C-alpha positions, 0 to 999 in steps of 0.5 A: 433322468429317474424321478422317484417320489415319496408320497407316505412316510416310512410309519405309513407303510403297509409293513409298519402298519402290519407289525403295528397291529402285531405288536398290538395283538400282544397286549390283548391277553387271551383266556388261556394265556391267563388261565396259564397265569392263574394256574402258574400262580398256583404251581409253585406254592404246590411245588413247596408243599411236595417238597416240605412232605416229601422231606418231613416223611423222609427227613432227607432235606436232598429230597426237598431240593430234588423236588424244587429242581424239578418243579416248573411252572414253564410249560404254562408260563412260557409255552402257550405265549409261544403259541399264541404267538407263532399262530399270529405269525402264521396268519400273518404269512397267510395274509391274515393279520390278527389284530386281538389274538382273542379271537384265535382261541373265540373262534374254535367256540362260534356256532353261528356264522352271519355272512356280509354279501357283497364283497364277501360271498360275491366279488363285488363287482358286478357285471352288466348282463343286458339292456333290456330296452322299452319299445322304440329305443335301441339298446346299443345307444342306451348302452353308449348314453350310459356310459357316456353318463356314468363315467363321471361315477365311481359306483359299482354299476357306473364301472360296469356300464363302462367296461360293458361299453369299453368292451363293445366299443362304444363312442361316448359323449360329454355329458353337461350339467352332472350330479349324483346325489346320494342314493338319488341316482345320477343325472346330466345332460347329452345333447338336447336329451336329459339322461338318469340312472336310477333305481325303481323306487324312485319312479312314480307307478306310471313310469313303473308301469311301464317296465318290465318286472323284477328280476334277480340281481342288480337293475338301474333304470334309464330315464330319458327326458323324464321317461323310462327307457330301458333297465339295466341289469347285472349281476355279482357273481357268486366266489367259485368257491362259496359254495364249497366254504358255505357247505364245509363250515358245518362238518370242518367247523361245528357251525350250525347257524348262517346268516347273510345280512345284506343291505341289497334287494331281497329278490336280490339276495335270495338270487344268491342264496340259492344260487349257492346253495345255502338252504339245502346245507344239512344240518345247519339254520340258515335265514337271510336279511335283505335291505339291512341298514348298519344298524339294523345289522347291529342289532340281529347281530347282538340277538344272536351273540346272547344266543350263542357265539357269533362271527360276524365276516363283512368287507365294507364301512356299513359292516363295522358296528356289526363287526365290533359287537360279533363274538369274532369280528373277520374284516375282508380286504382293506376296503376300509380302515374303519371296518379294519379298526372294528375288527379282530383280523383283517383276511388282507385277499379276501378269500374264503380259502384265507377265512376257512385257515384262520378258523384252523388257526384258531383250532390248532392253537388251542389243541398246540397249547393245550398239548404244551401246557396240560403234558409239560405239566404232568411231566413236571409233576411225575418228576416232582413226585420221584423226586420226592421218593428219592428216585431222582438227585438234584441234578437229575432233576434240574437235567429234567427239568430242562428237557421239559422246558424244551419240549414244551416250548418246541411243542408250542413252537409247531402252531409256527408252520403248517402246510395247506390247512385248508381242506375244502379246496377240492370241492372249491374248484367243483362249484 
């Protein structure tokens, strides 16, 4: 017997949420669309003026009619919205949900990119690289104890410890009296021993002196009966294409200022910056800010946005305030509904290539929309002048008007179709 259980209502499905977001995006009118509406309002009086002058100059009412027939504001009023909707549709097919259509236009204006570290430039999945045991302790036994305790935690480092123990085939013990106060590590009892995994900052000076010096990357200190037993070292590897993505931003999109703003330790953030070659990027000013709280991230973004338009890329709930303050806020992945709500667009599959495609889609939208609007209006004005000079009859003007509208809309529809827009793919495999 097949039993099917429905856990969510249809309106709570991912598809329904995507459709609601796309509908909401239509309510945010980009500047180019508002500009098109404004120019369209002036276009009708202009057409009437040209028609009236043609009648007055020639004394032929037929010219008045010919001018009015070919005068069409459709390239402004229709082609621009069609181009915007096409770009939103293309982005959705690429796994990019546009919540605010205006970000597509603003993205091309941004010259400062501010990036979170964990889960954005890195995979957000740290791996245990070493158990550096203090003399007298067995690293394998300590790993088994650590995994026995950490299986009660959902912290990313806890999961890394469990994966390492599972890979090594370590037997786990039952832990009791588990406690995990926020920001204070995890503690529990394993047999007669009290075991804790904490940060270095929670140690006394005497305990710290027993440990090896700080290194780049993440770490957790293991205490057994209150005494340091080992330093567990982790690495959160950068994405395979992070270096290529960063080096592409200047030449490909005109960014002249890059910043990493992270809540992680200084050594860890600096280590990542060195790994991806951030400080060796030509023609780009770079900064690294570590140990930043959500409030400090927000203050940095606000300050940078005053100087020039900013694009903020983050994935965690701590990034939500900064996402709202940036000129363009991009959320990586679906880790938090708060983050998604705070952003102008959501990159569903946490890919830097999708970020690159988002930037290309925005630039392509601006180019094609202007081609359709300016080209269509130029042809319409040319047609009005020909009609005013008596070179077009009303019937010819009507046919010309339809052809101009059709050409403008068909050109605008090009925003819906594109191949692989990311143009740093060949480099990504070399990093």
